[in-house]
N, C-alpha and C positions, 0 to 999 in steps of 0.2 A: 508716695514721696516721703523721704526721710526729712524730718524737721530739724534735727540736730546732728551734726557730724563734726568730727575733729580732723583738721588737716595740719600738715607740717609745712613750715616755711623753709624753702631750700636755701642754699648758700647764696643763690642769686636773687633771693627775695620772691621767688615764685611759689605759688600754691596750686595744688591740683583740686579742681572742683569734682566732687564725687560723681561717678557715672550716672547714678539715678537722678541727681539734680540736673546734670547736663541734659539728660534725656527728657525729663519732665518740663524743663524750660526751653527745650529745643535749641540748646546752645551748640553751635558748630564752630569749627576752626574759623577764626577771624571775627567772631561775634564781639560786639562792643559792650562793655560793662562800665557803668558809672561807679566810681569809688568815692565813698564819703567816710571821713573819719572824724570822730569826736571823742575826746578822752581816750579811753582804751577800747573803743568800739569801732568796727569797720563794717560798713554796709556795702554790698555789691548789688547793683540793680541793672538788669538787662535793658539796653536801650538800642534804638535803631540808628543807622548812620545819619539820618536827617536830624535827629535829636542832638547828636554830637556836634555836627556842623553848626546848627542854629545856636546851641548852648555856648559854644566857644565864641561865636560872633557876638552873642548877647553880652558875654563877660568882657570881651576885649574892646568892643566898640566904644563904651564910655571912657575906657582908659586911653584909647587912641585919640578921642576928642579932647580930653584934658591935656594930653601931651602936646597936641597940636596948638591948643590955646596957650600953653606955656612956652611954645616955640621950640619944643624938643623934637628931634628927628631920630631915626634908627641908630645913627652913630652915637648920639647922646645916651640912648637907652643902653646900648652895649657898654659904654663907658661906666654908667651908673651900676650896672650889673657887676662889672669887673671890680669896681671899688668896693661894693658890698661883699663880694667873695673874699677880697683881701682882708676885710675887717673881721670876717667870721673865723 
């Protein structure tokens, strides 16, 4: 397995994972990758579907609970998102 490779970002923000890395990690079409960025570093980690579903629920559940406590619904969230986008 190659430990270091250079890839190019396409105009659509896509990168190709080298074939030897895909083969070694058994990455097939539709595989899920966790993307973590910090500073100028990007980490990709292979994860299975259950990790993705559980992780999203773990992240979102506390936010849903806080929104419910504050009396916010889906419409309120969309309005806040729209306001933030207009400020940016």
